[in-house]
N, C-alpha and C positions, 0 to 999 in steps of 0.2 A: 458145030454150031452152038451146042449147049455150053461148051467151054468158053467160047468167045462171048456169049451172052452173060455168063457168070463173071467173066473178067470185066466186061463193061460195067456191070452193076457194082463190082468191087471198086473199080476206078472212080466211079461217080460218088460212091460213099466216102472214099478217101478225100475227094475234092471238097465235099460238103463238110466233112470233119475239119479239114484245114481251114476253111472259111470261118466256121464257128469258133475254132480255137483262136484265130486271128482277131475276130471281133471280141472275144472274151478278154484279150490282152489289153484293151483300152481301159485306162483307169476311169472309174465311174465316181462322180460326185453329185450330190443332191442339193438342189435349191428348192425352197418352198415359197409360194406367194400366199401371204395371209394378211388380211386387212390392208391390201394394196401396198405391201412391203415385202422385200426379199429377205428370207431367213436362210442362212446367215447373210448379213449384209456384206461381210468380208469372207471370202472362201479361198483358202490356201491350196494351191495345186502344184504338182511338180513340173519343172521346166523340161523341155526336150522330148516330150512324149504327147501323143494324141490323148485328148481328154473327152470323156463322155459326160455331158451335163444332163441330168434328169431333172426337169423343172416341173413341179407339181403345183397346180393352182387350186388352193382350197377356197377361194372366193367364189361368189355367185355370179361374177362378171368376168369376161375375158381380160387378159393382159397381153401386151406384146413385149417379149424380151427383145431388147435391142442394144447393140454395142457397135459403135463406129470402129473402135480399136480392134475388135474381134471380127469385124465384117460379117455380123450375123444379125438377123431379125426373124422372129417367129412368133406367131400368135399362139398363146396358150389358152385354150378354151376354159370356161368355168368348170371347176371340179374335174379337171383332166390333167394328164401328164404328157409332156413332150420330151423328146431327146434331141440334143444339139451336140455335134462333134466340133471341137476346135483343136488347133495345134497341129504339130508341136509348137510350143510357145517359148520365147526367150524370157529370161527373168525380167520381172517388171510388174506394173499395175495396169490392169485392163478393166476400165469402168464399164458398167452396163446399167440399163435403166428400163423401167416399164413405160412404154410410149403412151399408154392410156392414163397413167397416173404419175407423171414426171416429178411431182412435188414430193411424193412419198416412196415410190418404188425405185430405189437406187441401191447399187451394190458395186463391188469390185472383185475381180479375180486377182489374187496376189500370187504371182508365179515365182517360185524359188527353185 
């Protein structure tokens, strides 16, 4: 019984390790919202792989990251960070914008 219990714990630990390694394989890229603008406004990312976008809002008001081409929308609270996963993507340009400040909060993922 003790051996079976130890085996179960070891198997569970291996599964958790596999999941965390798989998550760590996603390429991470950072966007910042400052003064109702995305920085950088153009972000180059690799084609053919899943991308992790970390979006940090330095403004005192929320913003909504939105992209029709990426099929994503997510509110980024004031002074907070959110994560969005996209891809794998084909080479091209994928525009995004801040739905609450459309005139200034604009950007594009350039996939190469």
